[in-house]
C-alpha positions as semicolon CSV with decimal commas, in nm:
position;residue;x (nm);y (nm);z (nm)
1;M;1,704;-1,137;0,077
2;S;1,682;-0,838;-0,181
3;T;1,370;-0,600;-0,250
4;Q;1,399;-0,712;-0,607
5;S;1,342;-1,074;-0,727
6;Q;1,507;-1,185;-1,051
7;Q;1,161;-1,245;-1,207
8;I;0,825;-1,073;-1,142
9;I;0,607;-1,288;-0,924
10;S;0,289;-1,374;-1,129
11;P;-0,046;-1,295;-0,997
12;E;-0,135;-1,656;-1,079
13;E;0,154;-1,783;-0,864
14;P;0,020;-1,970;-0,550
15;L;0,142;-1,863;-0,215
16;S;0,304;-2,128;-0,011
17;E;0,185;-2,248;0,325
18;Q;0,489;-2,061;0,499
19;T;0,394;-1,748;0,319
20;L;0,049;-1,775;0,431
21;A;0,130;-1,830;0,778
22;R;0,353;-1,519;0,765
23;L;0,067;-1,338;0,613
24;D;-0,149;-1,439;0,909
25;G;0,088;-1,309;1,161
26;A;0,121;-0,962;0,972
27;A;-0,257;-0,933;0,935
28;A;-0,305;-1,015;1,305
29;V;-0,081;-0,731;1,386
30;L;-0,253;-0,487;1,153
31;R;-0,579;-0,564;1,298
32;K;-0,464;-0,492;1,642
33;G;-0,350;-0,148;1,532
34;G;0,016;-0,224;1,469
35;V;0,277;-0,107;1,201
36;I;0,458;-0,347;0,992
37;V;0,722;-0,356;0,733
38;C;0,580;-0,519;0,399
39;P;0,706;-0,619;0,062
40;T;0,521;-0,446;-0,211
41;E;0,553;-0,460;-0,606
42;G;0,885;-0,302;-0,606
43;I;1,025;-0,206;-0,257
44;Y;0,964;-0,261;0,101
45;G;0,688;-0,048;0,271
46;L;0,552;0,046;0,599
47;S;0,198;-0,028;0,645
48;A;-0,097;0,006;0,872
49;M;-0,477;-0,024;0,845
50;A;-0,612;0,280;0,664
51;D;-0,883;0,336;0,928
52;N;-0,649;0,343;1,218
53;K;-0,532;0,707;1,304
54;E;-0,291;0,625;1,580
55;A;-0,085;0,367;1,369
56;I;-0,091;0,608;1,054
57;E;0,052;0,877;1,301
58;R;0,332;0,617;1,392
59;I;0,416;0,577;1,024
60;I;0,451;0,952;0,973
61;A;0,667;0,982;1,294
62;I;0,894;0,679;1,200
63;K;0,951;0,821;0,838
64;K;0,967;1,180;0,950
65;R;0,745;1,246;0,659
66;N;0,571;1,591;0,561
67;E;0,213;1,534;0,665
68;S;0,110;1,737;0,368
69;K;0,213;1,469;0,102
70;G;-0,042;1,204;0,189
71;L;-0,022;0,817;0,171
72;I;-0,111;0,562;-0,085
73;V;-0,393;0,313;-0,004
74;V;-0,376;-0,046;-0,114
75;I;-0,687;-0,242;-0,154
76;S;-0,753;-0,609;-0,278
77;D;-1,106;-0,562;-0,425
78;M;-1,362;-0,290;-0,547
79;E;-1,544;-0,334;-0,224
80;M;-1,267;-0,197;-0,025
81;L;-1,268;0,112;-0,247
82;N;-1,593;0,228;-0,106
83;A;-1,427;0,254;0,243
84;V;-1,191;0,524;0,116
85;A;-1,316;0,680;-0,210
86;D;-1,636;0,876;-0,291
87;I;-1,756;0,651;-0,572
88;D;-2,067;0,854;-0,627
89;A;-1,834;1,131;-0,727
90;L;-1,674;0,943;-1,013
91;D;-1,813;0,991;-1,360
92;P;-1,896;0,689;-1,551
93;G;-1,570;0,687;-1,756
94;A;-1,341;0,695;-1,441
95;R;-1,525;0,396;-1,308
96;V;-1,478;0,206;-1,632
97;M;-1,104;0,297;-1,645
98;A;-1,058;0,171;-1,288
99;E;-1,232;-0,144;-1,367
100;Q;-1,007;-0,193;-1,689
101;L;-0,676;-0,120;-1,516
102;W;-0,727;-0,291;-1,196
103;P;-0,595;-0,503;-1,045
104;G;-0,262;-0,373;-1,173
105;H;0,048;-0,173;-1,113
106;V;-0,154;0,146;-1,143
107;T;-0,248;0,402;-0,871
108;I;-0,563;0,602;-0,927
109;V;-0,614;0,942;-0,766
110;L;-0,973;0,964;-0,670
111;P;-1,233;1,192;-0,478
112;V;-1,191;1,098;-0,097
113;K;-1,472;0,978;0,107
114;A;-1,597;1,206;0,397
115;G;-1,420;1,135;0,728
116;I;-1,116;0,983;0,596
117;N;-0,789;1,042;0,803
118;P;-0,647;1,381;0,672
119;L;-0,283;1,218;0,717
120;I;-0,395;0,976;0,415
121;T;-0,498;1,275;0,189
122;G;-0,231;1,526;0,297
123;E;-0,309;1,862;0,151
124;H;-0,538;1,733;-0,120
125;D;-0,917;1,650;-0,139
126;T;-0,830;1,325;-0,299
127;V;-0,689;0,974;-0,206
128;A;-0,432;0,769;-0,421
129;V;-0,562;0,401;-0,432
130;R;-0,387;0,116;-0,595
131;L;-0,593;-0,228;-0,632
132;T;-0,274;-0,425;-0,639
133;A;-0,209;-0,723;-0,854
134;F;0,064;-0,860;-0,637
135;P;-0,068;-1,171;-0,491
136;L;0,090;-1,131;-0,159
137;L;-0,025;-0,783;-0,102
138;R;-0,371;-0,849;-0,216
139;E;-0,391;-1,145;0,032
140;L;-0,262;-0,942;0,315
141;C;-0,547;-0,698;0,262
142;R;-0,801;-0,977;0,254
143;R;-0,668;-1,139;0,576
144;A;-0,623;-0,803;0,756
145;G;-0,990;-0,718;0,661
146;G;-0,958;-0,384;0,488
147;A;-0,745;-0,128;0,305
148;I;-0,406;-0,047;0,417
149;V;-0,180;0,241;0,366
150;S;0,167;0,185;0,203
151;T;0,455;0,396;0,198
152;S;0,829;0,335;0,141
153;A;1,023;0,175;0,411
154;N;1,276;0,463;0,484
155;I;1,329;0,786;0,641
156;S;1,190;1,054;0,420
157;G;1,456;1,188;0,164
158;Q;1,674;0,859;0,209
159;S;1,699;0,567;-0,024
160;P;1,455;0,275;0,027
161;L;1,632;-0,009;0,227
162;S;1,693;-0,309;0,016
163;T;1,740;-0,610;0,212
164;V;1,558;-0,774;0,514
165;E;1,870;-0,730;0,733
166;E;1,871;-0,355;0,663
167;L;1,508;-0,348;0,743
168;H;1,551;-0,530;1,085
169;D;1,843;-0,293;1,172
170;A;1,654;0,013;1,092
171;F;1,301;-0,079;1,209
172;D;1,303;-0,350;1,475
173;D;1,247;-0,111;1,745
174;L;1,002;0,098;1,558
175;V;0,744;-0,150;1,398
176;D;0,556;-0,445;1,532
177;Y;0,630;-0,687;1,263
178;V;0,872;-0,748;0,954
179;L;0,691;-0,968;0,688
180;E;1,011;-1,156;0,553
181;E;0,903;-1,206;0,203
182;P;1,027;-1,108;-0,141
183;C;0,882;-0,811;-0,327
184;Q;0,721;-0,864;-0,656
185;G;1,013;-0,762;-0,874
186;R;0,892;-0,459;-1,046
187;N;1,174;-0,198;-1,102
188;R;0,964;0,110;-1,166
189;P;0,702;0,300;-0,945
190;S;0,331;0,242;-1,041
191;L;0,150;0,441;-1,307
192;V;-0,032;0,714;-1,148
193;I;-0,354;0,859;-1,307
194;E;-0,592;1,129;-1,194
195;G;-0,923;0,962;-1,197
196;R;-1,166;1,235;-1,284
197;S;-0,981;1,365;-1,581
198;G;-0,790;1,040;-1,682
199;N;-0,458;1,248;-1,691
200;I;-0,141;1,065;-1,642
201;L;0,030;1,216;-1,337
202;R;0,331;0,972;-1,327
203;S;0,421;0,762;-1,631
């Protein structure tokens, strides 16, 4: 199974009963503090609950990732945003921009909420958040009950892995669950916007 489907999975496309059962399994692992391999909009990622320090430390160790870089947080609704970002620090224009662009393939860099694990923010005082439009990832957040971190399923500096077989070979001994579902099919990273200024950081 490839990371790229031939056609982008529509946000309106219903999830099958088999997929929902697999999501239940993945969500249960996340809630217990586990680390999973998970499909995202374009590539497979490593994920854990955003409020679980030990699981995030495991992801950093698995990837051999520089702690200063930080991690993207994925949410399924605006209510989850309150758990990771300081909404009160946003000016009205930034709030409107988020509501207009989300859900979507857009990551917005926002002022971080006090107390967030510094491994998520890295060397920054902000947090990168995406309210995903990928139905599988949104449903995973809902079933897990909160925001999750997401970072590419690879060793830092190496290419992301492209098949479920490669993912099993690389991560079976390191993670607690591999969610065997296709990615959404997007072939480009998300647009990244600085939420306070509206500047585009990655087109």
